[in-house]
C-alpha positions in Angstrom: 0.0 0.0 0.0 1.5 3.3 -1.0 0.2 6.8 -0.1 1.4 10.2 -1.3 -0.1 12.9 0.9 0.5 16.6 1.3 2.6 17.3 4.4 0.6 20.3 5.3 -2.5 18.2 5.8 -0.7 15.7 7.9 0.8 18.5 10.0 -2.6 20.1 10.6 -4.1 16.8 11.7 -1.2 15.9 13.8 -1.2 12.5 12.1 1.8 10.1 12.2 2.1 6.7 10.5 2.8 3.9 13.0 4.4 0.5 12.4 1.8 -2.1 11.4 3.4 -4.5 13.9 1.6 -2.4 16.7 -1.7 -3.4 15.3 -1.0 -7.1 15.3 1.2 -7.4 18.2 -0.1 -5.2 20.9 1.9 -4.8 24.1 0.4 -6.6 27.1 0.1 -4.9 30.5 2.5 -6.2 33.0 -0.1 -6.3 35.7 2.3 -4.9 38.2 2.1 -1.5 40.1 4.7 0.3 42.2 3.9 1.5 45.7 6.2 3.8 47.6 6.1 4.5 51.4 8.2 7.5 51.0 5.2 9.7 51.6 5.0 8.4 55.1 8.6 8.9 56.2 9.0 11.6 58.9 11.8 13.9 57.8 14.1 16.0 60.0 14.0 19.7 59.5 15.8 20.3 56.2 17.3 23.5 57.4 19.7 21.7 59.7 22.9 20.4 58.0 24.3 17.1 58.8 26.6 16.9 61.8 29.5 15.6 59.8 29.3 18.6 57.4 28.2 16.7 54.3 25.6 18.2 52.1 21.9 17.3 52.5 20.9 14.4 50.3 19.0 15.1 47.1 15.9 13.1 46.7 16.0 10.6 43.8 14.8 7.2 42.8 11.6 6.0 44.3 9.4 9.2 44.1 5.9 9.0 42.5 5.3 11.0 39.3 2.9 13.8 40.0 0.1 14.2 37.5 0.2 17.9 38.3 3.7 18.1 37.0 2.9 16.6 33.7 4.1 18.7 30.9 1.6 20.1 28.3 3.0 21.0 24.9 1.6 24.4 23.8 1.6 25.1 20.0 1.8 28.7 18.7 0.8 30.2 15.4 4.2 31.1 13.8 4.5 34.1 11.7 5.4 33.9 8.0 9.0 32.7 7.4 9.6 35.9 5.5 7.7 39.1 6.2 5.4 39.8 3.2 6.3 43.4 2.2 3.7 45.0 0.0 5.2 45.7 -3.4 5.2 49.2 -5.0 3.0 48.7 -7.9 3.9 50.2 -11.3 1.5 51.2 -14.0 2.8 48.6 -16.4 -0.1 47.7 -18.7 -1.7 44.2 -18.5 -0.8 43.3 -22.1 2.9 43.4 -21.4 2.4 41.0 -18.3 0.3 38.6 -20.4 2.8 38.7 -23.2 5.5 37.4 -20.9 3.6 34.2 -20.2 4.5 32.4 -23.3 3.3 28.7 -22.8 2.8 29.1 -19.1 0.9 26.1 -17.5 -2.1 27.1 -15.4 -2.1 25.3 -12.1 -5.6 24.4 -11.0 -5.6 20.9 -9.4 -4.7 21.0 -5.8 -5.6 17.6 -4.4 -4.1 16.9 -1.0 -4.0 13.1 -1.8 -1.8 12.6 -4.7 -2.0 8.7 -4.7 -3.6 6.0 -2.8 -2.6 2.6 -4.1 -4.3 -0.1 -1.8 -2.6 -3.1 -3.2 0.5 -3.3 -5.2 2.3 -6.7 -5.7 6.1 -6.9 -5.8 8.1 -8.6 -8.4 10.4 -11.6 -7.7 13.1 -9.3 -6.4 10.7 -7.8 -3.8 10.3 -4.4 -5.6 7.2 -2.6 -6.8 6.6 0.5 -9.0 3.8 2.8 -9.3 3.2 5.9 -11.4 2.0 9.2 -9.8 0.4 12.1 -11.5 1.4 14.9 -9.2 -1.2 17.6 -8.3 -0.4 21.3 -9.3 0.4 22.2 -5.5 3.9 23.5 -5.0 4.5 21.8 -1.6 6.1 18.8 0.0 4.5 15.4 -0.1 4.9 12.5 2.3 5.4 9.1 0.6 4.3 6.3 2.9 4.7 2.5 2.0 3.2 -0.3 3.9 4.4 -3.8 3.1 3.1 -7.3 4.3 4.3 -10.7 3.5 3.0 -13.9 5.2 1.0 -13.7 8.5 3.9 -12.3 10.5 6.0 -10.0 8.4 5.2 -6.2 8.2 7.1 -3.1 7.2 6.8 0.6 6.9 8.9 3.1 5.2 8.5 6.9 4.5 10.1 9.5 2.3 9.3 13.0 1.0 9.2 14.7 -2.4 9.1 18.5 -2.8 7.3 20.1 -5.9 8.6 23.6 -6.6 9.5 26.0 -9.5 12.2 28.8 -9.8 9.4 31.4 -9.8 6.1 30.7 -7.9 2.9 32.7 -7.6 0.8 32.0 -4.5 -2.6 33.8 -4.6 -4.3 34.1 -1.2 -8.0 34.8 -2.1 -10.6 35.3 0.6 -12.5 32.1 1.3 -15.7 34.0 0.3 -17.1 37.5 -0.1 -20.5 39.0 0.6 -22.1 41.1 -2.1 -20.9 44.7 -1.6 -17.5 43.9 -0.2 -14.3 45.6 -1.4 -11.1 43.6 -0.9 -7.4 43.6 -1.6 -6.6 40.4 -3.3 -3.0 39.3 -2.0 -0.6 37.6 -4.4 2.7 36.4 -3.1 5.5 36.0 -5.7 8.4 33.8 -4.6 11.9 33.8 -6.2 14.0 30.7 -5.6 16.8 31.6 -8.1 20.1 33.2 -7.1 19.3 36.5 -8.8 16.9 39.4 -8.5 14.0 39.0 -10.9 12.0 41.8 -12.7 8.7 40.1 -12.6 5.4 40.7 -14.4 2.2 39.7 -12.5 -1.3 40.0 -13.7 -4.8 39.2 -12.4 -7.8 38.3 -14.5 -11.2 37.8 -12.9 -14.8 36.8 -13.5 -17.7 38.1 -11.6 -15.4 40.5 -9.9 -14.3 44.0 -10.8 -10.7 45.1 -10.6 -10.7 48.7 -9.5 -7.0 49.4 -9.7 -4.2 48.2 -12.0 -4.7 44.7 -13.3 -1.0 44.1 -14.0 2.3 45.1 -12.3 6.0 44.9 -12.7 7.9 44.2 -9.4 11.4 43.2 -8.5 11.6 40.0 -6.4 14.9 39.7 -4.5 16.8 36.5 -4.8 15.6 33.7 -2.4 12.9 36.0 -1.3 9.3 36.8 -1.8 7.0 39.9 -2.0 3.3 40.5 -1.9 1.3 42.4 -4.5 -2.3 43.6 -3.7 -5.0 43.9 -6.3 -8.1 45.9 -5.5 -11.4 44.1 -6.3 -15.1 44.7 -5.9 -17.9 42.1 -6.1 -20.2 42.2 -9.1 -23.1 39.9 -8.3 -23.8 36.9 -6.1 -22.5 33.5 -7.4 -19.1 32.1 -8.1 -16.2 34.4 -8.6 -13.2 33.0 -10.7 -9.6 34.4 -10.9 -6.5 33.6 -12.7 -3.0 34.9 -11.7 0.0 34.8 -14.0 3.6 35.9 -13.4 6.6 35.8 -15.7 10.3 36.7 -15.5 12.4 35.8 -18.5 12.4 32.1 -18.9 10.5 31.5 -15.7 6.7 31.7 -15.4 3.8 30.4 -13.3 0.1 30.7 -13.2 -2.8 29.5 -11.0 -6.5 29.6 -11.2 -9.3 29.1 -8.7 -12.8 30.3 -7.5 -14.7 31.3 -4.4 -18.4 32.2 -3.6 -19.9 35.6 -3.4 -22.8 35.2 -1.1 -26.1 37.1 -1.5 -26.9 40.1 0.8 -28.5 39.4 4.1 -31.1 42.0 3.1 -32.3 40.0 0.1 -36.0 39.7 -0.3 -37.8 37.0 -2.2 -41.5 36.8 -2.9 -43.5 34.1 -4.8 -47.1 33.9 -5.7 -48.9 31.0 -7.3 -52.0 30.9 -9.6 -54.1 28.7 -11.9 -55.7 29.5 -15.3 -58.4 27.3 -16.6 -59.2 29.6 -19.5 -58.4 33.1 -20.7 -55.6 35.1 -19.0 -54.3 36.4 -15.6 -52.7 39.8 -15.0 -50.5 40.8 -12.1 -49.2 44.3 -11.5 -45.5 44.7 -10.7 -44.1 47.7 -9.0 -40.5 47.5 -8.1 -39.3 48.9 -4.7 -37.2 52.0 -4.8 -33.5 52.1 -4.2 -32.7 48.5 -5.1 -29.6 46.9 -6.6 -29.9 46.6 -10.3 -27.2 43.9 -10.6 -29.1 41.4 -8.3 -32.2 39.4 -8.7 -35.1 39.5 -11.2 -38.4 38.1 -12.0 -38.9 34.5 -12.8 -42.2 33.1 -14.3 -42.6 29.3 -14.1 -45.4 27.6 -16.1 -46.4 24.0 -15.9 -49.3 21.8 -16.7 -49.1 20.0 -13.3 -50.0 21.2 -9.9 -46.8 19.7 -8.6 -45.3 22.9 -9.7 -47.0 24.4 -6.6 -44.4 22.5 -4.4 -41.4 24.1 -6.0 -40.3 26.4 -3.0 -41.0 23.6 -0.4 -38.7 21.3 -2.4 -36.0 23.9 -2.9 -36.2 24.7 0.9 -35.6 21.1 1.8 -32.8 20.4 -0.7 -30.8 23.5 0.1 -31.6 23.8 3.8 -28.5 25.3 5.5 -28.2 23.1 8.6 -27.4 19.5 8.7 -28.8 17.7 11.7 -30.0 14.2 11.3 -33.7 15.2 11.0 -32.9 17.7 8.3 -30.8 15.2 6.5 -33.5 12.6 6.7 -36.1 15.2 5.4 -33.9 16.0 2.5 -33.7 12.4 1.6 -37.4 11.9 1.9 -38.2 14.7 -0.3 -35.6 13.8 -3.0 -36.8 10.2 -3.0 -40.4 11.1 -3.1 -39.9 13.5 -6.0 -37.5 11.3 -7.9 -40.0 10.5 -10.7 -41.2 14.2 -11.2 -38.0 16.2 -10.6 -38.8 18.0 -13.9 -41.5 19.8 -12.2 -38.9 21.7 -10.2 -37.0 23.3 -13.1 -35.0 26.0 -11.3 -31.4 27.1 -11.3 -31.4 27.1 -7.6 -31.5 23.3 -7.4 -28.6 20.9 -8.2 -28.9 18.6 -11.3 -30.5 15.2 -10.9 -27.0 13.5 -10.9 -25.8 15.8 -8.2 -28.9 15.0 -6.2 -28.1 11.3 -6.5 -24.6 11.9 -5.1 -26.2 13.9 -2.3 -28.4 11.1 -1.4 -25.4 8.7 -1.0 -23.4 11.3 0.9 -26.4 11.9 3.3 -26.8 8.2 4.0 -23.1 8.0 4.9 -23.6 10.7 7.4 -26.5 9.0 9.0 -24.7 5.7 9.2 -21.8 7.4 10.7 -23.9 8.9 13.5 -25.9 5.7 14.3 -25.4 4.2 17.7 -24.7 0.5 18.3 -28.4 0.0 19.3 -29.6 1.6 16.1 -30.6 4.9 17.6 -29.8 8.3 15.8 -28.6 11.3 17.6 -29.3 14.9 16.3 -25.7 15.9 15.6 -22.6 13.9 16.3 -21.7 10.2 16.8 -22.1 9.3 20.5 -24.7 12.0 21.2 -28.0 11.2 23.0 -30.3 9.4 20.6 -33.8 10.4 20.0 -36.5 7.8 19.4 -38.8 10.0 17.2 -35.7 11.1 15.2 -34.6 7.6 14.7 -38.0 6.6 13.4 -38.0 9.6 10.9 -34.6 8.4 9.6 -36.1 4.9 9.1 -39.0 6.7 7.1 -36.4 8.2 4.9 -34.7 4.8 4.4 -38.0 3.2 3.5 -38.8 5.9 0.9 -35.4 5.8 -0.6 -35.5 2.0 -0.8 -38.9 2.1 -2.5 -37.6 4.5 -5.1 -34.5 2.3 -5.9 -31.8 4.2 -4.1 -28.9 2.3 -2.5 -29.3 2.2 1.3 -26.4 1.1 3.6 -27.5 -2.4 4.7 -26.1 -1.9 8.3 -28.0 1.2 8.7 -31.2 -0.5 7.6 -30.7 -3.5 9.8 -30.1 -1.6 12.9 -33.1 0.7 12.3 -35.4 -2.3 11.9 -34.1 -3.8 15.0 -34.6 -0.4 16.9 -38.1 0.1 15.6 -39.1 -3.5 16.5 -38.3 -2.6 20.2 -39.3 1.0 20.1 -41.0 0.9 23.6 -37.8 -0.2 25.2 -35.9 2.8 23.7 -38.3 5.5 25.0 -37.1 7.1 28.2 -39.2 6.6 31.2 -39.9 10.4 31.6 -41.7 10.6 28.2 -45.4 11.3 28.6 -48.0 8.9 27.4 -49.0 11.0 24.4 -45.4 11.4 23.3 -44.9 7.6 23.5 -48.1 7.0 21.5 -47.0 9.3 18.7 -43.7 7.6 18.5 -45.1 4.2 18.6 -47.6 4.9 15.9 -44.9 6.4 13.7 -42.8 3.3 14.2 -45.6 1.1 13.2 -46.3 3.2 10.0 -42.7 3.0 9.0 -42.4 -0.7 9.7 -45.5 -1.1 7.5 -43.6 0.8 4.7 -40.7 -1.4 5.1 -42.8 -4.5 4.5 -43.7 -5.6 8.0 -47.4 -6.5 8.8 -48.3 -4.1 11.6 -52.1 -4.2 11.0 -52.8 -6.2 14.3 -50.4 -4.1 16.4 -52.0 -0.9 15.1 -55.6 -2.1 15.8 -54.5 -3.2 19.3 -53.0 0.1 20.1 -56.2 2.0 19.1 -58.3 -0.4 21.0 -56.3 -0.5 24.2 -56.0 3.3 24.5 -59.2 4.6 22.8 -59.8 7.0 20.0 -60.5 9.9 22.4 -57.2 9.4 24.2 -54.9 8.9 21.3 -53.3 12.0 19.7 -54.5 13.0 16.3 -51.0 12.5 14.9 -51.1 8.9 16.0 -54.4 8.4 14.2 -52.8 10.0 11.1 -50.0 7.3 11.1 -52.2 4.3 12.0 -55.1 4.9 9.6 -53.1 4.2 6.3 -52.0 0.9 7.8 -55.6 -0.2 8.4 -56.7 1.0 5.0 -55.1 -2.0 3.3 -57.0 -4.6 5.5 -60.8 -5.3 4.9 -61.1 -6.9 8.4 -60.5 -3.4 9.9 -63.2 -1.6 7.9 -65.4 -0.8 11.0 -62.3 0.4 12.9 -61.4 2.7 10.0 -64.9 4.1 9.8 -64.8 5.0 13.5 -61.5 6.7 13.1 -62.6 8.8 10.1 -65.9 9.8 11.8 -63.8 10.8 14.8 -61.5 12.9 12.6 -64.4 14.7 11.0 -65.4 15.7 14.5 -62.0 17.4 14.9 -62.2 19.2 11.6 -62.8 23.0 11.4 -64.2 24.0 8.0 -65.2 27.0 6.0 -66.7 27.2 2.5 -63.3 26.6 0.8 -60.8 25.4 3.4 -60.3 23.1 6.3 -57.9 22.2 9.2 -57.8 20.0 12.2 -58.1 21.4 15.7 -55.6 20.0 18.2 -54.0 21.0 21.5 -50.3 21.6 22.3 -48.0 20.5 25.2 -44.5 21.2 26.6 -43.6 17.8 25.3 -44.2 18.6 21.6 -40.5 19.3 21.0 -39.8 15.6 21.4 -41.8 14.8 18.4 -41.4 18.1 16.5 -45.1 18.7 16.5 -46.8 21.4 14.6 -50.5 22.1 13.5 -49.5 22.3 9.7 -47.6 19.0 10.0 -50.7 17.4 11.6 -52.9 18.6 8.8 -50.5 17.1 6.2 -50.2 13.7 8.0 -54.1 13.5 8.4 -54.5 14.6 4.7 -52.3 11.7 3.6 -54.3 9.4 5.8 -57.6 10.4 4.3 -56.3 10.1 0.8 -55.3 6.5 1.6 -58.5 5.5 3.4 -61.2 7.9 2.1 -60.1 9.1 -1.3 -63.6 10.6 -2.2 -63.9 12.7 1.0 -65.1 16.2 0.4 -62.6 17.3 3.2 -59.6 16.4 1.1 -59.6 19.4 -1.4 -60.5 21.8 1.5 -57.5 20.5 3.4 -55.3 21.0 0.4 -56.4 24.6 -0.1 -56.0 25.2 3.6 -52.4 24.0 3.5 -51.5 25.9 0.3 -53.0 29.0 1.8 -50.6 28.8 4.8 -47.3 29.2 2.7 -44.9 32.0 3.3 -42.7 32.8 0.3 -44.0 29.6 -1.3 -43.2 27.3 1.5 -44.1 26.3 5.0 -42.5 26.9 8.3 -39.7 24.3 8.9 -38.3 21.1 7.5 -40.9 18.8 9.2 -43.8 20.8 7.9 -42.4 21.0 4.4 -41.4 17.3 4.0 -44.8 16.0 5.3 -46.8 18.5 3.3 -44.7 17.7 0.3 -45.5 13.9 0.7 -49.2 14.5 1.2 -49.7 17.0 -1.8 -47.6 14.9 -4.1 -49.9 12.0 -3.3 -52.8 14.2 -3.9 -51.7 15.7 -7.2 -50.7 12.4 -8.6 -54.0 10.8 -7.6 -56.4 13.6 -8.8 -54.8 15.0 -12.0 -56.2 12.9 -14.7 -56.7 14.9 -18.0 -53.8 15.5 -20.3 -53.1 19.1 -21.4 -53.0 20.6 -25.0 -52.4 24.4 -24.8 -50.0 27.2 -25.5 -49.0 29.5 -22.7 -47.6 33.0 -23.2 -45.9 35.3 -20.7 -45.9 39.2 -21.3 -43.9 41.7 -19.3 -45.4 45.1 -20.0 -46.0 45.3 -23.7 -43.2 42.7 -24.6 -43.5 39.0 -25.2 -41.2 37.4 -22.6 -41.8 33.7 -23.5 -44.0 31.1 -25.1 -44.3 27.4 -24.3 -46.5 24.5 -25.7 -47.9 21.8 -23.4 -49.4 18.9 -25.3 -48.5 15.8 -23.2 -49.0 15.0 -19.6 -45.7 15.8 -18.0 -44.1 17.2 -14.8 -41.8 19.5 -16.7 -41.8 23.1 -15.7 -40.8 25.9 -18.2 -39.1 29.1 -17.0 -38.9 32.7 -18.2 -36.3 34.8 -16.4 -36.3 38.6 -16.6 -33.2 40.2 -15.1 -33.4 43.0 -12.7 -31.5 45.5 -14.8 -34.1 45.1 -17.5 -37.0 45.6 -15.1 -35.2 48.6 -13.6 -35.4 50.4 -17.0 -39.1 50.0 -17.1 -41.0 53.0 -15.6 -44.0 52.8 -13.2 -46.3 49.9 -12.6 -45.9 47.1 -15.2 -48.4 44.4 -15.9 -47.3 40.8 -15.9 -49.8 38.9 -18.2 -50.1 35.1 -18.7 -52.4 33.7 -21.3 -53.5 30.2 -22.1 -55.0 29.0 -25.4 -56.3 25.4 -25.6 -57.5 22.7 -23.2 -56.1 21.9 -19.9 -55.1 23.8 -16.7 -52.1 26.1 -16.5 -50.2 26.4 -13.2 -47.8 29.3 -12.8 -45.5 30.8 -10.2 -44.3 34.4 -10.2 -41.0 34.8 -8.2 -39.3 38.2 -7.5 -35.9 38.5 -5.9 -34.3 41.8 -5.1 -31.9 43.5 -2.6 -32.2 47.1 -1.3 -29.1 49.3 -1.8 -29.0 49.7 2.0 -27.4 46.4 3.1 -27.7 47.2 6.8 -30.2 45.5 9.1 -31.1 46.6 12.7 -31.6 44.4 15.8 -34.8 42.4 16.1 -36.3 40.6 19.1 -39.0 38.1 18.5 -38.0 35.7 21.2 -34.2 36.1 21.4 -31.9 39.2 22.0 -28.6 38.6 20.2 -25.6 40.9 19.9 -22.0 40.6 18.7 -18.6 42.2 19.6 -15.1 41.9 18.1 -12.3 41.8 20.7 -8.5 41.9 20.3 -6.4 39.0 21.4 -2.8 39.9 20.9 -2.7 43.7 21.4 -5.3 46.2 22.5 -5.0 48.4 19.4 -5.6 45.4 17.0 -9.4 45.9 17.2 -11.3 49.1 17.8 -14.7 50.4 17.3 -14.8 53.8 15.4 -17.1 56.6 16.2 -19.2 55.9 13.1 -19.8 52.2 14.4 -17.3 50.6 12.0 -15.0 47.9 13.3 -11.4 48.4 12.3 -9.1 45.4 12.5 -5.4 45.1 12.0 -4.5 42.7 9.1 -3.0 39.6 10.4 -4.2 39.9 14.0 -6.3 37.4 16.0 -9.8 38.5 16.9 -12.1 37.0 19.6 -15.7 37.2 18.4 -18.1 37.2 21.3 -21.8 36.6 20.8 -24.4 37.2 23.5 -27.9 35.7 23.5 -30.8 36.0 25.9 -34.0 34.1 25.9 -36.7 35.2 28.3 -38.4 31.7 28.4 -37.5 28.1 27.5 -36.7 27.4 23.9 -36.4 24.2 21.9 -34.1 23.3 18.9 -32.2 26.5 18.9 -29.6 27.5 16.3 -27.2 30.3 16.9 -25.6 31.5 13.6 -23.0 34.2 13.2 -22.1 35.2 9.6 -18.4 36.1 9.2 -17.1 39.2 7.3 -15.2 38.2 4.1 -11.8 39.1 5.6 -12.0 36.9 8.7 -11.2 33.1 8.9 -12.1 31.0 11.9 -9.4 29.3 13.8 -10.1 25.5 14.3 -8.7 24.7 17.7 -8.9 20.9 16.8 -6.0 21.3 14.4 -2.3 21.2 15.4 -0.5 24.4 15.1 -3.2 26.4 16.9 -2.3 27.9 20.3 -4.3 26.1 23.0 -4.4 29.4 24.8 -7.1 30.3 22.4 -9.5 27.8 23.9 -13.0 29.1 24.1 -12.3 30.0 27.7 -15.4 28.0 28.6 -17.0 31.0 27.0 -19.7 28.9 25.7 -21.0 28.8 29.2 -24.1 30.0 30.8 -23.8 33.5 32.2 -26.6 33.3 34.8 -27.6 30.6 37.1 -24.2 29.4 38.2 -23.8 26.5 35.8 -20.3 25.6 34.5 -21.1 23.6 31.5 -21.4 24.4 27.8 -24.9 25.2 26.8 -24.7 23.9 23.2 -24.7 20.3 22.0 -23.0 20.8 18.7 -21.1 23.5 16.8 -19.8 24.0 13.3 -17.0 26.2 12.0 -17.7 26.9 8.4 -15.9 29.2 5.9 -18.7 31.8 5.9 -20.4 31.4 9.3 -20.2 29.7 12.7 -23.1 27.7 14.2 -24.0 26.4 17.6 -27.1 24.2 18.3 -28.9 22.9 21.4 -32.2 20.8 21.7 -33.3 22.7 24.8 -32.4 26.1 26.1 -33.4 27.3 29.4 -34.4 30.9 30.1 -31.5 33.2 30.6 -28.4 34.6 29.1 -25.7 32.8 27.2 -22.4 33.6 25.5 -20.5 31.9 22.7 -17.0 32.9 21.6 -14.7 31.8 18.8 -11.3 33.0 17.4 -10.8 34.2 13.9 -7.8 35.8 12.1 -8.0 38.8 9.9 -6.4 37.4 6.6 -7.6 39.7 3.7 -7.4 43.5 3.8 -10.6 45.5 2.6 -14.0 46.7 3.6 -16.5 44.1 4.5 -20.2 43.5 5.5 -20.9 41.3 8.4 -24.4 40.2 8.3 -26.3 40.2 11.7 -26.0 37.2 14.1 -29.2 35.3 14.5 -30.8 32.9 16.9 -34.0 30.9 16.0 -36.0 27.8 16.9 -35.4 25.6 13.9 -38.9 24.0 14.1 -40.7 27.3 15.1 -38.7 29.9 13.0 -41.1 32.7 13.8 -39.4 32.7 17.2 -36.1 34.4 16.4 -33.8 37.4 17.2 -31.0 39.0 15.4 -28.3 41.5 16.1 -27.3 44.3 13.8 -25.2 44.4 10.5 -21.7 45.5 11.1 -19.1 47.2 8.8 -15.6 45.8 9.3 -12.5 47.3 7.8 -9.3 45.2 7.8 -6.1 47.3 7.2 
């Protein structure tokens, strides 16, 4: 086995390769311990010398090793080997710099793992050869070879290889930028020759604007390096690409890469849906004032299927920003359920079908890695507390994916089946009766989907507890099980009649009336999810019920920006409405749809076959901006069939600042210096000014006046800061979070959060239950990129009740 790995990755991970002998021949404990009686010896006063004049004896030999005296190695963040002096830029035109390139190879492949050859046989002389295509990184690689021959012969050897060039260019782009940022793009040029080099360097960009010279001529001293700064602005959200080239006589180098430009925090998105049976529909569009012309626009989506109504819910689930086990399972459920009709969600905000298939495999690996030995699933990390309802929900995702032909890890499925079969034993004793009943019912429903016969158990559960004592959610899970068995017809009839008694109806809409309790967070209950579960149950057992279309209209009327409140609501509504649309859409279409913006025809599409495909017309904001006054958006249909449409408008105000908001949380943020008091200061105009290269402690404060459930605290970073991951070697342990992530009030000395993520663009902390009081969270970042940046507000929210939230204010950060 041969590995070729970037040394930098090994150093950060603190990884070393040990001899395989240790794996097969582990040392046995001697089973012997030392005991010293020295601690019990009564010593004379050490201030008295011996009578014979000899020196006092020095203790040695039998003393015990004190744990307190154990040394702790402290790592520090070293400065650059050579101070990077900013080069004096000349006004040399870009053309001359590009002309110096010649046939320069552009480096773009920077894989940390150059080679992994799992099994290479040797020849008769005991030698083996393997070819390696080295990546484009200019670095040192560790070559590691493991050898085994016969059951008791093992070997390990290591070597290194360094990849470098006489002239090297090392761009240091920011990990990301926010729309509206202005940065200085650092480029380091290194000269390994014995002579000073007059060097041309040029920068080319896409989706960025170079506001200064795009090319420079600098002198790089022999065996030295210098830094050149290029001033850049963002153009629009999306991917920004760059290419840097440098040349000096016969020597040249070039490198390309990309990084994201995130949308503004003030982005607004609105969507409205409609249906045309005949004729036309007109909507009046009036753009807000003072908006950014380069961002957003109008998108008109037309389809012959009502599945198009679910577009925003599907986008929300697939692109949801957090990744707890429930959210991963809900994403799997939505993708699997919609596999056959993905064409209904034709939008550029969704990955391709092939990418979604890879996403499914990756998500299953995440869930399998978190699964406990008993089959239970925690919310976040392996080894965390497992949740019965969450485990059943993951099993639901497995059942749906398996039905749609996706590959499911066999171990994950087997453990889940075993867990669900003994679900009663896994529920904590403090769970209330109704919580246990919901989880038990959901488990029976999922076992039913996985092919188990759970009719008798379901009937027994209803009979033993009684209809009036079972939660409505339980009945929603049990009714579809009984709908497949004629022997339970009378029981089904009683359940349906009981549900009708809990229905609140108007002329056009309906919803079920239910109560709430403090234990709802254990099953992620919400009223909209209940309506979706019971809608699905009625479609399965009473497909001709007059309540079904009313429930559908009731659910569709409760959308905000085209979707529902949280991942649980969206996934169960998606499952129910998908089943409804598939069951009740019968007639095939034959019509032509046209879209008019003002007086101009924007698009035309023909629908003449039954299909889930959605057609889009995109009108960019800069075009809309040129239109004056209120503009009509007209949709027409000519022919037979029903036209479903969606109008979506995205825009961002020119003022990118947001003020603090308190809807259940009070959140604030401060930047503090770590190395020198002058490294971070708050200017009179409210701008934070940070010294480039300095370390910054970011302190978040959060207050909740009452108990909250499933809380996410998120702090977006400004583009010029990078978080310091203390789990990596090379980071000073003095930067530890100072137990800062502790409760401020109440005297507790434990961390309040259950999981945290340090991402490129944001930091996240999560907890399933947050008691009333004040909390702090701190992390360490380093100012890496000079410029002027926007830091979106920190935000706290209940993930399954997102209307309970709070945010701080937008900050302006200057790194200089």
